C-alpha positions, -999 to 999 in steps of 0.1 A, spaced: -81 -744 -194 -64 -760 -225 -97 -777 -233 -115 -744 -232 -89 -728 -255 -91 -756 -281 -129 -756 -282 -136 -719 -282 -135 -716 -320 -160 -745 -323 -186 -725 -304 -183 -696 -327 -184 -718 -357 -215 -736 -345 -232 -702 -341 -223 -693 -377 -238 -725 -390 -270 -719 -371 -273 -683 -384 -267 -696 -420 -295 -723 -416 -320 -697 -405 -324 -685 -441 -338 -720 -450 -367 -718 -426 -400 -700 -424 -419 -705 -392 -456 -710 -390 -462 -678 -370 -455 -658 -402 -489 -671 -415 -523 -657 -408 -537 -667 -373 -567 -682 -391 -545 -711 -401 -543 -722 -364 -581 -724 -362 -601 -756 -370 -627 -758 -397 -664 -758 -386 -664 -796 -383 -632 -794 -362 -611 -807 -390 -575 -792 -393 -575 -761 -416 -540 -771 -428 -544 -803 -449 -534 -818 -482 -563 -797 -497 -547 -764 -484 -510 -771 -480 -499 -754 -512 -520 -723 -504 -505 -723 -469 -470 -724 -484 -478 -696 -508 -494 -673 -482 -467 -680 -455 -436 -676 -476 -447 -652 -504 -418 -630 -514 -394 -646 -490 -360 -652 -508 -356 -689 -516 -392 -697 -511 -424 -687 -529 -415 -662 -556 -442 -638 -568 -432 -640 -605 -440 -677 -607 -467 -693 -630 -489 -700 -600 -494 -663 -596 -500 -657 -633 -526 -685 -636 -548 -669 -610 -549 -637 -631 -561 -654 -663 -593 -638 -674 -609 -670 -686 -606 -686 -652 -620 -657 -632 -658 -666 -634 -652 -702 -623 -627 -693 -596 -652 -667 -583 -680 -692 -583 -659 -718 -564 -649 -692 -538 -685 -681 -533 -697 -717 -529 -669 -723 -503 -677 -692 -484 -714 -703 -481 -703 -735 -465 -690 -715 -435 -724 -701 -429 -743 -715 -398 -757 -750 -404 -743 -754 -440 -710 -770 -432 -700 -802 -451 -665 -814 -453 -671 -835 -483 -685 -806 -502 -656 -784 -490 -631 -811 -502 -649 -814 -536 -647 -776 -541 -610 -775 -532 -601 -804 -555 -621 -788 -584 -602 -755 -579 -569 -774 -578 -577 -794 -610 -587 -762 -628 -554 -744 -619 -533 -775 -626 -548 -780 -661 -537 -744 -670 -503 -747 -654 -495 -777 -677 -497 -754 -707 -474 -727 -692 -436 -727 -694 -418 -713 -664 -411 -721 -627 -440 -735 -607 -448 -748 -573 -467 -781 -568 -477 -803 -539 -463 -838 -540 -491 -860 -526 -471 -892 -528 -444 -877 -505 -469 -861 -481 -484 -879 -451 -514 -874 -428 -514 -898 -399 -533 -887 -368 -517 -855 -355 -486 -860 -375 -489 -841 -408 -461 -838 -433 -464 -821 -467 -438 -817 -495 -439 -789 -520 -417 -790 -551 -405 -760 -572 -400 -770 -608 -392 -754 -642 -419 -767 -666 -406 -774 -700 -436 -793 -714 -468 -810 -702 -449 -840 -691 -415 -825 -687 -403 -807 -656 -369 -799 -640 -368 -800 -602 -354 -769 -587 -361 -771 -549 -380 -790 -523 -398 -777 -492 -413 -796 -463 -442 -785 -441 -441 -803 -407 -465 -792 -379 -470 -759 -398 -432 -751 -400 -419 -747 -436 -383 -756 -443 -363 -756 -476 -345 -789 -481 -308 -783 -487 -295 -795 -520 -267 -821 -524 -240 -794 -529 -250 -776 -497 -250 -808 -477 -215 -818 -490 -202 -782 -484 -215 -783 -448 -199 -816 -441 -165 -807 -456 -165 -774 -437 -171 -792 -404 -145 -819 -413 -119 -792 -421 -126 -775 -388 -121 -807 -367 -89 -815 -386 -76 -780 -377 -86 -785 -341 -69 -819 -340 -38 -805 -355 -37 -776 -331 -41 -798 -301 -15 -822 -314 10 -794 -318 4 -783 -282 9 -819 -270 41 -821 -290 54 -788 -276 44 -800 -241 62 -833 -246 93 -815 -258 93 -792 -229 89 -821 -205 118 -839 -221 141 -809 -218 132 -805 -181 138 -842 -174 171 -840 -192 182 -810 -171 172 -828 -139 191 -859 -149 221 -838 -158 219 -821 -124 215 -855 -106 179 -849 -95 152 -875 -97 127 -865 -123 91 -866 -112 62 -874 -135 44 -843 -146 6 -843 -145 -12 -853 -177 -28 -822 -192 -63 -821 -206 -49 -816 -241 -51 -854 -249 -88 -855 -241 -94 -825 -264 -75 -842 -292 -96 -873 -287 -128 -852 -288 -117 -835 -320 -108 -868 -337 -141 -883 -326 -161 -854 -340 -142 -856 -372 -149 -892 -377 -186 -887 -369 -190 -858 -394 -171 -875 -422 
């Protein structure tokens, strides 16, 4: 029973940590069902060519993810880009007509669109989202993409603001260093409190036992060994978890 009492707070605290982490995740089922479908040539629809678009559509307006006042949204509305963007969209749509599919042509159109938007984003000053090809990976069925949020200060000058991963269609925000340290310190503090509480109970139990044995000796009775409680194992568990977390 003592073990249950000492560990009850840990269960509630773990639930709090889980609830807090939910704000850092956007699951793939928030996206359009079309993303689960393959391309006409059975290629995955989600790829390095479409990962940034997937991120935008899936997390648009979600706090901490894709913000609708970013430069990526503004660049799509530039009048000078509208004719070319419309032409590229039309050419891509025609590839999906029966008998016209070509993945190479599809990839070429996608890259042309990305290059067009990126060239304009380099001249803008604000927060932007970009895919990090060097950090992304496509190996068989395992596909990992990394999106970075930056504040652009110049063509070759950016300030990183946040990182996001896309793994098997699930988007997660990568916690910053402060959040990681805060989480570790919180868990360490909890385990210290648990260890101190269990230690106090052991000390109280030991003092009680000493008093009982002293009374028995004074009365001339033979003191019997009291059973070892579960408090010691709880203390060991708390210390072990403390060492692991720290």
